[in-house]
N, C-alpha and C positions, 0 to 999 in steps of 0.2 A: 695876796696871791691871785688876784683877779687877772693879771696879765700873763701868768705862767700857764703854759699848756704842755703837759707831759707828752713826749713824742711816742713812747712805747715802741721804739724800733723804727720810727719813720722820721725822715728829715723834713725840712721845710717845704720841699717840693711835693710831698705826699708819697714818695716812693720809699720802698723799704731799704734801710741801710744794710740789711743782710744780703742783698743781691750781690754785692762785691765779695762777700766772704764765702760764696758757694765754691765748694771744692770740686771743680770740673774734672780733675784727674781721677778722683775717687768715683765720681758719678759715671765717667766713661768706663772705668774698670768694672763697676757693677753691671752696667749695660752689656759689656762684652761677656761677662760671666753668664748673664741671663741668656744672651744669644747663643752661646756655646751649649748651655744646658738645653735650650729648646731644640737645637740642632741634634744633639745626642738623643733626645726623646724622639724626634721625628725619624731618625735613622733606625732606632729601636722598633718603632711602630711599623715601619716599612719591612724590616727584617721579620718581625713576627707575622705580619700579614702574608708575606711570601712563603714562610714556613707552613702556615695554615693552608694556603692554596696548594702547595706541593703535597701535603698530607691528605687533603681532600681528594686530589687527583689520584693518588695511590690507592686510597680507600675505594673510590669508584671503580678503579681498574680491578682490584682484588674482588670486589663484590660482584663484578660481572663474570667472574669465573676464569679470567685470563691468568696464565701462569708466567707470562713474560713482562710483568709490570715493572720489574727492577732489573736493569742490566747488570750482570755480574761479570766483571772482566777477569778472565783467567790469564795467568802469566804465559808468555809464549813458550812453546815447547822447545826444549833444548835436547839435543842428542848427547848422551853420556858416552864419552870415549874412554874405553878401558886401555890401560897401558899395555903396550906390546911386550910380551915376555919371551 
């Protein structure tokens, strides 16, 4: 067995024979899922930071003693018409 050389996954050129068996479709799918997950996390972080900034702004306004920190919109006044009898 002096002439035999076990390849252990390599062909005669020294490159891996597993390179052709890579499942690029699955790899692309996993990369897409990872990118979507990172995008969702980034959007969540931005949303939380904006909510914290709005809360801090409201707290500063209230601590300064102002009473008009939050605008409350009232529905427009409507005149009630009574039926003529």
